[in-house]
SETORMAR-198703 format. One record per residue: residue number from 1; residue in one letter; y negated, z negated, x negated of N, C-alpha, C, O in turn. Coordinates in steps of 0.05 Angstrom, whole numbers. Each point is the difference from the previous one (the first is absolute). Layout:
<midrens>
<midren><n>NUM</n><res>A</res><n_y>Y</n_y><n_z>Z</n_z><n_x>X</n_x><ca_y>Y</ca_y><ca_z>Z</ca_z><ca_x>X</ca_x><c_y>Y</c_y><c_z>Z</c_z><c_x>X</c_x><o_y>Y</o_y><o_z>Z</o_z><o_x>X</o_x></midren>
...
</midrens>
This chain:
<midrens>
<midren><n>1</n><res>L</res><n_y>-361</n_y><n_z>467</n_z><n_x>2525</n_x><ca_y>-15</ca_y><ca_z>25</ca_z><ca_x>-2</ca_x><c_y>-10</c_y><c_z>7</c_z><c_x>28</c_x><o_y>14</o_y><o_z>-5</o_z><o_x>20</o_x></midren>
<midren><n>2</n><res>D</res><n_y>-38</n_y><n_z>16</n_z><n_x>-19</n_x><ca_y>-9</ca_y><ca_z>13</ca_z><ca_x>24</ca_x><c_y>6</c_y><c_z>30</c_z><c_x>-3</c_x><o_y>-9</o_y><o_z>12</o_z><o_x>-20</o_x></midren>
<midren><n>3</n><res>V</res><n_y>25</n_y><n_z>-1</n_z><n_x>38</n_x><ca_y>11</ca_y><ca_z>27</ca_z><ca_x>-4</ca_x><c_y>-9</c_y><c_z>18</c_z><c_x>22</c_x><o_y>3</o_y><o_z>-6</o_z><o_x>24</o_x></midren>
<midren><n>4</n><res>R</res><n_y>-13</n_y><n_z>30</n_z><n_x>-31</n_x><ca_y>-7</ca_y><ca_z>20</ca_z><ca_x>19</ca_x><c_y>26</c_y><c_z>13</c_z><c_x>11</c_x><o_y>21</o_y><o_z>-3</o_z><o_x>-12</o_x></midren>
<midren><n>5</n><res>P</res><n_y>-23</n_y><n_z>16</n_z><n_x>35</n_x><ca_y>24</ca_y><ca_z>12</ca_z><ca_x>12</ca_x><c_y>16</c_y><c_z>18</c_z><c_x>-19</c_x><o_y>24</o_y><o_z>-1</o_z><o_x>0</o_x></midren>
<midren><n>6</n><res>D</res><n_y>-38</n_y><n_z>17</n_z><n_x>-15</n_x><ca_y>14</ca_y><ca_z>19</ca_z><ca_x>-18</ca_x><c_y>16</c_y><c_z>-13</c_z><c_x>-22</c_x><o_y>18</o_y><o_z>12</o_z><o_x>-11</o_x></midren>
<midren><n>7</n><res>G</res><n_y>-24</n_y><n_z>-37</n_z><n_x>4</n_x><ca_y>14</ca_y><ca_z>-14</ca_z><ca_x>-21</ca_x><c_y>21</c_y><c_z>-20</c_z><c_x>9</c_x><o_y>14</o_y><o_z>-11</o_z><o_x>-17</o_x></midren>
<midren><n>8</n><res>R</res><n_y>-12</n_y><n_z>7</n_z><n_x>42</n_x><ca_y>19</ca_y><ca_z>-20</ca_z><ca_x>10</ca_x><c_y>29</c_y><c_z>5</c_z><c_x>-7</c_x><o_y>14</o_y><o_z>-18</o_z><o_x>-8</o_x></midren>
<midren><n>9</n><res>W</res><n_y>-6</n_y><n_z>43</n_z><n_x>10</n_x><ca_y>28</ca_y><ca_z>7</ca_z><ca_x>-7</ca_x><c_y>6</c_y><c_z>-6</c_z><c_x>-29</c_x><o_y>21</o_y><o_z>-10</o_z><o_x>-7</o_x></midren>
<midren><n>10</n><res>E</res><n_y>-41</n_y><n_z>15</n_z><n_x>-11</n_x><ca_y>5</ca_y><ca_z>-4</ca_z><ca_x>-29</ca_x><c_y>2</c_y><c_z>-30</c_z><c_x>-6</c_x><o_y>17</o_y><o_z>-8</o_z><o_x>-16</o_x></midren>
<midren><n>11</n><res>V</res><n_y>-34</n_y><n_z>-8</n_z><n_x>28</n_x><ca_y>1</ca_y><ca_z>-29</ca_z><ca_x>-4</ca_x><c_y>26</c_y><c_z>-11</c_z><c_x>12</c_x><o_y>13</o_y><o_z>-17</o_z><o_x>-11</o_x></midren>
<midren><n>12</n><res>A</res><n_y>-6</n_y><n_z>27</n_z><n_x>35</n_x><ca_y>25</ca_y><ca_z>-9</ca_z><ca_x>13</ca_x><c_y>25</c_y><c_z>7</c_z><c_x>-17</c_x><o_y>19</o_y><o_z>-15</o_z><o_x>-2</o_x></midren>
<midren><n>13</n><res>A</res><n_y>-20</n_y><n_z>39</n_z><n_x>-11</n_x><ca_y>22</ca_y><ca_z>8</ca_z><ca_x>-17</ca_x><c_y>4</c_y><c_z>-18</c_z><c_x>-24</c_x><o_y>22</o_y><o_z>-2</o_z><o_x>-11</o_x></midren>
<midren><n>14</n><res>R</res><n_y>-44</n_y><n_z>-12</n_z><n_x>3</n_x><ca_y>1</ca_y><ca_z>-19</ca_z><ca_x>-22</ca_x><c_y>7</c_y><c_z>-28</c_z><c_x>9</c_x><o_y>-1</o_y><o_z>-19</o_z><o_x>-15</o_x></midren>
<midren><n>15</n><res>G</res><n_y>8</n_y><n_z>17</n_z><n_x>41</n_x><ca_y>7</ca_y><ca_z>-27</ca_z><ca_x>11</ca_x><c_y>-23</c_y><c_z>-14</c_z><c_x>14</c_x><o_y>3</o_y><o_z>-23</o_z><o_x>7</o_x></midren>
<midren><n>16</n><res>G</res><n_y>-25</n_y><n_z>37</n_z><n_x>-3</n_x><ca_y>-23</ca_y><ca_z>-12</ca_z><ca_x>14</ca_x><c_y>6</c_y><c_z>-5</c_z><c_x>29</c_x><o_y>13</o_y><o_z>16</o_z><o_x>13</o_x></midren>
<midren><n>17</n><res>T</res><n_y>-22</n_y><n_z>-39</n_z><n_x>-3</n_x><ca_y>4</ca_y><ca_z>-6</ca_z><ca_x>28</ca_x><c_y>-27</c_y><c_z>-3</c_z><c_x>13</c_x><o_y>-19</o_y><o_z>-10</o_z><o_x>-11</o_x></midren>
<midren><n>18</n><res>D</res><n_y>17</n_y><n_z>20</n_z><n_x>36</n_x><ca_y>-25</ca_y><ca_z>-2</ca_z><ca_x>16</ca_x><c_y>-3</c_y><c_z>-28</c_z><c_x>9</c_x><o_y>17</o_y><o_z>-12</o_z><o_x>13</o_x></midren>
<midren><n>19</n><res>V</res><n_y>-40</n_y><n_z>0</n_z><n_x>-19</n_x><ca_y>-5</ca_y><ca_z>-28</ca_z><ca_x>8</ca_x><c_y>-25</c_y><c_z>-2</c_z><c_x>18</c_x><o_y>-9</o_y><o_z>-23</o_z><o_x>5</o_x></midren>
<midren><n>20</n><res>G</res><n_y>-1</n_y><n_z>45</n_z><n_x>5</n_x><ca_y>-21</ca_y><ca_z>-2</ca_z><ca_x>19</ca_x><c_y>-23</c_y><c_z>20</c_z><c_x>-5</c_x><o_y>3</o_y><o_z>18</o_z><o_x>-16</o_x></midren>
<midren><n>21</n><res>E</res><n_y>-25</n_y><n_z>-23</n_z><n_x>30</n_x><ca_y>-23</ca_y><ca_z>18</ca_z><ca_x>-2</ca_x><c_y>-16</c_y><c_z>-6</c_z><c_x>-25</c_x><o_y>-5</o_y><o_z>-23</o_z><o_x>-7</o_x></midren>
<midren><n>22</n><res>G</res><n_y>-2</n_y><n_z>45</n_z><n_x>-7</n_x><ca_y>-17</ca_y><ca_z>-2</ca_z><ca_x>-24</ca_x><c_y>-29</c_y><c_z>5</c_z><c_x>8</c_x><o_y>-8</o_y><o_z>-5</o_z><o_x>23</o_x></midren>
<midren><n>23</n><res>T</res><n_y>-7</n_y><n_z>16</n_z><n_x>-41</n_x><ca_y>-28</ca_y><ca_z>6</ca_z><ca_x>5</ca_x><c_y>-3</c_y><c_z>30</c_z><c_x>7</c_x><o_y>14</o_y><o_z>17</o_z><o_x>-10</o_x></midren>
<midren><n>24</n><res>G</res><n_y>-33</n_y><n_z>-11</n_z><n_x>28</n_x><ca_y>-7</ca_y><ca_z>27</ca_z><ca_x>6</ca_x><c_y>23</c_y><c_z>17</c_z><c_x>11</c_x><o_y>1</o_y><o_z>24</o_z><o_x>-5</o_x></midren>
<midren><n>25</n><res>G</res><n_y>17</n_y><n_z>-36</n_z><n_x>20</n_x><ca_y>22</ca_y><ca_z>15</ca_z><ca_x>11</ca_x><c_y>25</c_y><c_z>2</c_z><c_x>-18</c_x><o_y>20</o_y><o_z>11</o_z><o_x>8</o_x></midren>
<midren><n>26</n><res>D</res><n_y>-23</n_y><n_z>-21</n_z><n_x>-32</n_x><ca_y>23</ca_y><ca_z>0</ca_z><ca_x>-18</ca_x><c_y>20</c_y><c_z>-22</c_z><c_x>9</c_x><o_y>-6</o_y><o_z>-17</o_z><o_x>16</o_x></midren>
<midren><n>27</n><res>R</res><n_y>30</n_y><n_z>19</n_z><n_x>-27</n_x><ca_y>20</ca_y><ca_z>-21</ca_z><ca_x>5</ca_x><c_y>3</c_y><c_z>-17</c_z><c_x>-25</c_x><o_y>-2</o_y><o_z>10</o_z><o_x>-22</o_x></midren>
<midren><n>28</n><res>R</res><n_y>5</n_y><n_z>-36</n_z><n_x>25</n_x><ca_y>4</ca_y><ca_z>-18</ca_z><ca_x>-22</ca_x><c_y>30</c_y><c_z>0</c_z><c_x>-6</c_x><o_y>16</o_y><o_z>-5</o_z><o_x>18</o_x></midren>
<midren><n>29</n><res>M</res><n_y>-9</n_y><n_z>11</n_z><n_x>-42</n_x><ca_y>28</ca_y><ca_z>1</ca_z><ca_x>-8</ca_x><c_y>4</c_y><c_z>-18</c_z><c_x>-24</c_x><o_y>-17</o_y><o_z>-3</o_z><o_x>-18</o_x></midren>
<midren><n>30</n><res>R</res><n_y>40</n_y><n_z>-10</n_z><n_x>17</n_x><ca_y>7</ca_y><ca_z>-19</ca_z><ca_x>-22</ca_x><c_y>22</c_y><c_z>12</c_z><c_x>-17</c_x><o_y>20</o_y><o_z>9</o_z><o_x>11</o_x></midren>
<midren><n>31</n><res>L</res><n_y>-24</n_y><n_z>-11</n_z><n_x>-37</n_x><ca_y>21</ca_y><ca_z>7</ca_z><ca_x>-19</ca_x><c_y>7</c_y><c_z>-26</c_z><c_x>-15</c_x><o_y>-17</o_y><o_z>-15</o_z><o_x>-9</o_x></midren>
<midren><n>32</n><res>V</res><n_y>43</n_y><n_z>11</n_z><n_x>6</n_x><ca_y>9</ca_y><ca_z>-24</ca_z><ca_x>-15</ca_x><c_y>7</c_y><c_z>9</c_z><c_x>-28</c_x><o_y>11</o_y><o_z>22</o_z><o_x>-4</o_x></midren>
<midren><n>33</n><res>D</res><n_y>-16</n_y><n_z>-39</n_z><n_x>-16</n_x><ca_y>7</ca_y><ca_z>5</ca_z><ca_x>-27</ca_x><c_y>-14</c_y><c_z>25</c_z><c_x>-13</c_x><o_y>13</o_y><o_z>16</o_z><o_x>-12</o_x></midren>
<midren><n>34</n><res>V</res><n_y>-39</n_y><n_z>-15</n_z><n_x>17</n_x><ca_y>-15</ca_y><ca_z>22</ca_z><ca_x>-13</ca_x><c_y>-8</c_y><c_z>-10</c_z><c_x>-28</c_x><o_y>-11</o_y><o_z>-22</o_z><o_x>-3</o_x></midren>
<midren><n>35</n><res>D</res><n_y>17</n_y><n_z>38</n_z><n_x>-17</n_x><ca_y>-7</ca_y><ca_z>-7</ca_z><ca_x>-27</ca_x><c_y>-24</c_y><c_z>17</c_z><c_x>-9</c_x><o_y>2</o_y><o_z>24</o_z><o_x>2</o_x></midren>
<midren><n>36</n><res>P</res><n_y>-24</n_y><n_z>-36</n_z><n_x>-11</n_x><ca_y>-24</ca_y><ca_z>15</ca_z><ca_x>-6</ca_x><c_y>4</c_y><c_z>20</c_z><c_x>-23</c_x><o_y>-14</o_y><o_z>20</o_z><o_x>-2</o_x></midren>
<midren><n>37</n><res>V</res><n_y>34</n_y><n_z>-25</n_z><n_x>-15</n_x><ca_y>5</ca_y><ca_z>19</ca_z><ca_x>-22</ca_x><c_y>20</c_y><c_z>21</c_z><c_x>9</c_x><o_y>-5</o_y><o_z>24</o_z><o_x>-2</o_x></midren>
<midren><n>38</n><res>R</res><n_y>28</n_y><n_z>-33</n_z><n_x>11</n_x><ca_y>21</ca_y><ca_z>19</ca_z><ca_x>8</ca_x><c_y>-8</c_y><c_z>18</c_z><c_x>23</c_x><o_y>7</o_y><o_z>24</o_z><o_x>0</o_x></midren>
<midren><n>39</n><res>D</res><n_y>-23</n_y><n_z>-34</n_z><n_x>19</n_x><ca_y>-7</ca_y><ca_z>15</ca_z><ca_x>24</ca_x><c_y>-28</c_y><c_z>12</c_z><c_x>-1</c_x><o_y>-9</o_y><o_z>12</o_z><o_x>20</o_x></midren>
<midren><n>40</n><res>R</res><n_y>-5</n_y><n_z>-14</n_z><n_x>-42</n_x><ca_y>-28</ca_y><ca_z>10</ca_z><ca_x>-2</ca_x><c_y>-2</c_y><c_z>29</c_z><c_x>6</c_x><o_y>-17</o_y><o_z>8</o_z><o_x>16</o_x></midren>
<midren><n>41</n><res>A</res><n_y>34</n_y><n_z>9</n_z><n_x>-28</n_x><ca_y>-2</ca_y><ca_z>29</ca_z><ca_x>5</ca_x><c_y>5</c_y><c_z>7</c_z><c_x>29</c_x><o_y>-14</o_y><o_z>16</o_z><o_x>12</o_x></midren>
<midren><n>42</n><res>W</res><n_y>33</n_y><n_z>-30</n_z><n_x>1</n_x><ca_y>5</ca_y><ca_z>6</ca_z><ca_x>28</ca_x><c_y>-24</c_y><c_z>-9</c_z><c_x>17</c_x><o_y>-8</o_y><o_z>15</o_z><o_x>18</o_x></midren>
<midren><n>43</n><res>L</res><n_y>-2</n_y><n_z>-39</n_z><n_x>-24</n_x><ca_y>-23</ca_y><ca_z>-10</ca_z><ca_x>16</ca_x><c_y>-25</c_y><c_z>19</c_z><c_x>-4</c_x><o_y>-14</o_y><o_z>4</o_z><o_x>20</o_x></midren>
<midren><n>44</n><res>L</res><n_y>10</n_y><n_z>6</n_z><n_x>-44</n_x><ca_y>-22</ca_y><ca_z>18</ca_z><ca_x>-4</ca_x><c_y>5</c_y><c_z>26</c_z><c_x>15</c_x><o_y>-19</o_y><o_z>12</o_z><o_x>11</o_x></midren>
<midren><n>45</n><res>G</res><n_y>44</n_y><n_z>-3</n_z><n_x>-9</n_x><ca_y>6</ca_y><ca_z>24</ca_z><ca_x>14</ca_x><c_y>-4</c_y><c_z>-2</c_z><c_x>30</c_x><o_y>-7</o_y><o_z>20</o_z><o_x>13</o_x></midren>
<midren><n>46</n><res>V</res><n_y>12</n_y><n_z>-43</n_z><n_x>-2</n_x><ca_y>-2</ca_y><ca_z>-5</ca_z><ca_x>29</ca_x><c_y>-29</c_y><c_z>-9</c_z><c_x>7</c_x><o_y>-6</o_y><o_z>-3</o_z><o_x>23</o_x></midren>
<midren><n>47</n><res>A</res><n_y>-11</n_y><n_z>-1</n_z><n_x>-43</n_x><ca_y>-27</ca_y><ca_z>-10</ca_z><ca_x>4</ca_x><c_y>-17</c_y><c_z>15</c_z><c_x>20</c_x><o_y>-15</o_y><o_z>-13</o_z><o_x>14</o_x></midren>
<midren><n>48</n><res>P</res><n_y>17</n_y><n_z>40</n_z><n_x>-12</n_x><ca_y>-16</ca_y><ca_z>13</ca_z><ca_x>21</ca_x><c_y>7</c_y><c_z>-9</c_z><c_x>28</c_x><o_y>-17</o_y><o_z>1</o_z><o_x>18</o_x></midren>
<midren><n>49</n><res>D</res><n_y>41</n_y><n_z>-11</n_z><n_x>-14</n_x><ca_y>8</ca_y><ca_z>-8</ca_z><ca_x>27</ca_x><c_y>5</c_y><c_z>-30</c_z><c_x>3</c_x><o_y>6</o_y><o_z>-9</o_z><o_x>22</o_x></midren>
<midren><n>50</n><res>A</res><n_y>-10</n_y><n_z>-6</n_z><n_x>-43</n_x><ca_y>6</ca_y><ca_z>-29</ca_z><ca_x>1</ca_x><c_y>-20</c_y><c_z>-16</c_z><c_x>-17</c_x><o_y>-8</o_y><o_z>9</o_z><o_x>-21</o_x></midren>
<midren><n>51</n><res>T</res><n_y>0</n_y><n_z>-31</n_z><n_x>31</n_x><ca_y>-19</ca_y><ca_z>-18</ca_z><ca_x>-14</ca_x><c_y>14</c_y><c_z>-27</c_z><c_x>-4</c_x><o_y>10</o_y><o_z>-12</o_z><o_x>19</o_x></midren>
<midren><n>52</n><res>V</res><n_y>-10</n_y><n_z>2</n_z><n_x>-43</n_x><ca_y>11</ca_y><ca_z>-26</ca_z><ca_x>-6</ca_x><c_y>-19</c_y><c_z>-21</c_z><c_x>12</c_x><o_y>-23</o_y><o_z>0</o_z><o_x>-7</o_x></midren>
<midren><n>53</n><res>V</res><n_y>33</n_y><n_z>-17</n_z><n_x>24</n_x><ca_y>-16</ca_y><ca_z>-21</ca_z><ca_x>12</ca_x><c_y>3</c_y><c_z>-25</c_z><c_x>-16</c_x><o_y>-19</o_y><o_z>-14</o_z><o_x>-6</o_x></midren>
<midren><n>54</n><res>E</res><n_y>44</n_y><n_z>8</n_z><n_x>-2</n_x><ca_y>5</ca_y><ca_z>-24</ca_z><ca_x>-16</ca_x><c_y>26</c_y><c_z>4</c_z><c_x>-15</c_x><o_y>17</o_y><o_z>16</o_z><o_x>10</o_x></midren>
<midren><n>55</n><res>P</res><n_y>-12</n_y><n_z>-28</n_z><n_x>-31</n_x><ca_y>-16</ca_y><ca_z>-21</ca_z><ca_x>-13</ca_x><c_y>-24</c_y><c_z>12</c_z><c_x>-14</c_x><o_y>0</o_y><o_z>24</o_z><o_x>-8</o_x></midren>
<midren><n>56</n><res>D</res><n_y>-21</n_y><n_z>-40</n_z><n_x>4</n_x><ca_y>-25</ca_y><ca_z>9</ca_z><ca_x>-12</ca_x><c_y>5</c_y><c_z>11</c_z><c_x>-28</c_x><o_y>-12</o_y><o_z>20</o_z><o_x>-8</o_x></midren>
<midren><n>57</n><res>E</res><n_y>30</n_y><n_z>-32</n_z><n_x>-7</n_x><ca_y>5</ca_y><ca_z>8</ca_z><ca_x>-28</ca_x><c_y>11</c_y><c_z>29</c_z><c_x>0</c_x><o_y>-7</o_y><o_z>16</o_z><o_x>-17</o_x></midren>
<midren><n>58</n><res>L</res><n_y>25</n_y><n_z>-10</n_z><n_x>35</n_x><ca_y>11</ca_y><ca_z>27</ca_z><ca_x>1</ca_x><c_y>-21</c_y><c_z>20</c_z><c_x>8</c_x><o_y>-2</o_y><o_z>22</o_z><o_x>-11</o_x></midren>
<midren><n>59</n><res>R</res><n_y>-15</n_y><n_z>-29</n_z><n_x>31</n_x><ca_y>-21</ca_y><ca_z>18</ca_z><ca_x>9</ca_x><c_y>-19</c_y><c_z>6</c_z><c_x>-23</c_x><o_y>-8</o_y><o_z>23</o_z><o_x>-4</o_x></midren>
<midren><n>60</n><res>E</res><n_y>0</n_y><n_z>-44</n_z><n_x>-12</n_x><ca_y>-18</ca_y><ca_z>4</ca_z><ca_x>-22</ca_x><c_y>13</c_y><c_z>16</c_z><c_x>-23</c_x><o_y>-14</o_y><o_z>16</o_z><o_x>-13</o_x></midren>
<midren><n>61</n><res>T</res><n_y>39</n_y><n_z>-20</n_z><n_x>9</n_x><ca_y>15</ca_y><ca_z>15</ca_z><ca_x>-21</ca_x><c_y>-1</c_y><c_z>30</c_z><c_x>7</c_x><o_y>-4</o_y><o_z>17</o_z><o_x>-17</o_x></midren>
<midren><n>62</n><res>L</res><n_y>9</n_y><n_z>-11</n_z><n_x>43</n_x><ca_y>0</ca_y><ca_z>28</ca_z><ca_x>9</ca_x><c_y>-28</c_y><c_z>12</c_z><c_x>-1</c_x><o_y>-3</o_y><o_z>24</o_z><o_x>-6</o_x></midren>
<midren><n>63</n><res>R</res><n_y>-17</n_y><n_z>-39</n_z><n_x>13</n_x><ca_y>-27</ca_y><ca_z>10</ca_z><ca_x>-1</ca_x><c_y>-7</c_y><c_z>8</c_z><c_x>-29</c_x><o_y>-12</o_y><o_z>21</o_z><o_x>-5</o_x></midren>
<midren><n>64</n><res>G</res><n_y>20</n_y><n_z>-38</n_z><n_x>-14</n_x><ca_y>-5</ca_y><ca_z>6</ca_z><ca_x>-28</ca_x><c_y>15</c_y><c_z>25</c_z><c_x>-9</c_x><o_y>-11</o_y><o_z>17</o_z><o_x>-14</o_x></midren>
<midren><n>65</n><res>A</res><n_y>35</n_y><n_z>-14</n_z><n_x>23</n_x><ca_y>16</ca_y><ca_z>24</ca_z><ca_x>-7</ca_x><c_y>-12</c_y><c_z>25</c_z><c_x>12</c_x><o_y>-2</o_y><o_z>20</o_z><o_x>-14</o_x></midren>
<midren><n>66</n><res>L</res><n_y>-7</n_y><n_z>-22</n_z><n_x>39</n_x><ca_y>-13</ca_y><ca_z>24</ca_z><ca_x>12</ca_x><c_y>-26</c_y><c_z>6</c_z><c_x>-14</c_x><o_y>-6</o_y><o_z>24</o_z><o_x>-3</o_x></midren>
<midren><n>67</n><res>A</res><n_y>-9</n_y><n_z>-44</n_z><n_x>-5</n_x><ca_y>-25</ca_y><ca_z>5</ca_z><ca_x>-15</ca_x><c_y>6</c_y><c_z>15</c_z><c_x>-26</c_x><o_y>-15</o_y><o_z>18</o_z><o_x>-8</o_x></midren>
<midren><n>68</n><res>R</res><n_y>37</n_y><n_z>-26</n_z><n_x>-6</n_x><ca_y>7</ca_y><ca_z>14</ca_z><ca_x>-25</ca_x><c_y>9</c_y><c_z>29</c_z><c_x>5</c_x><o_y>-6</o_y><o_z>17</o_z><o_x>-16</o_x></midren>
<midren><n>69</n><res>V</res><n_y>20</n_y><n_z>-13</n_z><n_x>38</n_x><ca_y>8</ca_y><ca_z>28</ca_z><ca_x>7</ca_x><c_y>-25</c_y><c_z>17</c_z><c_x>5</c_x><o_y>-2</o_y><o_z>22</o_z><o_x>-9</o_x></midren>
<midren><n>70</n><res>I</res><n_y>-17</n_y><n_z>-33</n_z><n_x>25</n_x><ca_y>-24</ca_y><ca_z>15</ca_z><ca_x>6</ca_x><c_y>-16</c_y><c_z>5</c_z><c_x>-26</c_x><o_y>-9</o_y><o_z>23</o_z><o_x>-4</o_x></midren>
<midren><n>71</n><res>D</res><n_y>7</n_y><n_z>-43</n_z><n_x>-13</n_x><ca_y>-14</ca_y><ca_z>4</ca_z><ca_x>-25</ca_x><c_y>13</c_y><c_z>21</c_z><c_x>-18</c_x><o_y>-14</o_y><o_z>16</o_z><o_x>-12</o_x></midren>
<midren><n>72</n><res>A</res><n_y>40</n_y><n_z>-16</n_z><n_x>11</n_x><ca_y>15</ca_y><ca_z>19</ca_z><ca_x>-16</ca_x><c_y>-4</c_y><c_z>29</c_z><c_x>10</c_x><o_y>3</o_y><o_z>19</o_z><o_x>-15</o_x></midren>
<midren><n>73</n><res>H</res><n_y>-9</n_y><n_z>-16</n_z><n_x>40</n_x><ca_y>-3</ca_y><ca_z>27</ca_z><ca_x>12</ca_x><c_y>-29</c_y><c_z>8</c_z><c_x>6</c_x><o_y>-5</o_y><o_z>20</o_z><o_x>13</o_x></midren>
<midren><n>74</n><res>T</res><n_y>-13</n_y><n_z>-36</n_z><n_x>-23</n_x><ca_y>-29</ca_y><ca_z>6</ca_z><ca_x>3</ca_x><c_y>-9</c_y><c_z>19</c_z><c_x>-22</c_x><o_y>4</o_y><o_z>-6</o_z><o_x>-24</o_x></midren>
<midren><n>75</n><res>V</res><n_y>-15</n_y><n_z>28</n_z><n_x>31</n_x><ca_y>-10</ca_y><ca_z>19</ca_z><ca_x>-20</ca_x><c_y>-26</c_y><c_z>-10</c_z><c_x>-10</c_x><o_y>-19</o_y><o_z>-6</o_z><o_x>15</o_x></midren>
<midren><n>76</n><res>R</res><n_y>18</n_y><n_z>4</n_z><n_x>-41</n_x><ca_y>-25</ca_y><ca_z>-9</ca_z><ca_x>-13</ca_x><c_y>-13</c_y><c_z>23</c_z><c_x>-14</c_x><o_y>14</o_y><o_z>16</o_z><o_x>-14</o_x></midren>
<midren><n>77</n><res>T</res><n_y>-39</n_y><n_z>-13</n_z><n_x>17</n_x><ca_y>-14</ca_y><ca_z>22</ca_z><ca_x>-14</ca_x><c_y>-17</c_y><c_z>-12</c_z><c_x>-22</c_x><o_y>-10</o_y><o_z>-23</o_z><o_x>1</o_x></midren>
<midren><n>78</n><res>A</res><n_y>7</n_y><n_z>38</n_z><n_x>-22</n_x><ca_y>-17</ca_y><ca_z>-9</ca_z><ca_x>-22</ca_x><c_y>-29</c_y><c_z>1</c_z><c_x>10</c_x><o_y>-8</o_y><o_z>14</o_z><o_x>18</o_x></midren>
<midren><n>79</n><res>G</res><n_y>-8</n_y><n_z>-30</n_z><n_x>-31</n_x><ca_y>-29</ca_y><ca_z>-1</ca_z><ca_x>6</ca_x><c_y>-13</c_y><c_z>26</c_z><c_x>-7</c_x><o_y>13</o_y><o_z>18</o_z><o_x>-10</o_x></midren>
<midren><n>80</n><res>P</res><n_y>-39</n_y><n_z>-17</n_z><n_x>13</n_x><ca_y>-15</ca_y><ca_z>24</ca_z><ca_x>-7</ca_x><c_y>4</c_y><c_z>8</c_z><c_x>-29</c_x><o_y>2</o_y><o_z>-18</o_z><o_x>-17</o_x></midren>
<midren><n>81</n><res>A</res><n_y>-1</n_y><n_z>44</n_z><n_x>12</n_x><ca_y>5</ca_y><ca_z>9</ca_z><ca_x>-27</ca_x><c_y>-25</c_y><c_z>0</c_z><c_x>-17</c_x><o_y>0</o_y><o_z>8</o_z><o_x>-23</o_x></midren>
</midrens>
């Protein structure tokens, strides 16, 4: 994960270790044994402060989940009456 300063404590509390510099001033942190199903809610919750870098499958799974959350909260209006 690339993690912003505000999210580092949360990732560290889950066992994340700092493995170096990420992008844009973030820190690259590694989590071992992340399960895309079991940990999905936690990963979505930390999403504002962390970006999944790899594996690609996990990153794409979370992108799809975030798209569904956005879609579910998008207000749709009826067309012209």
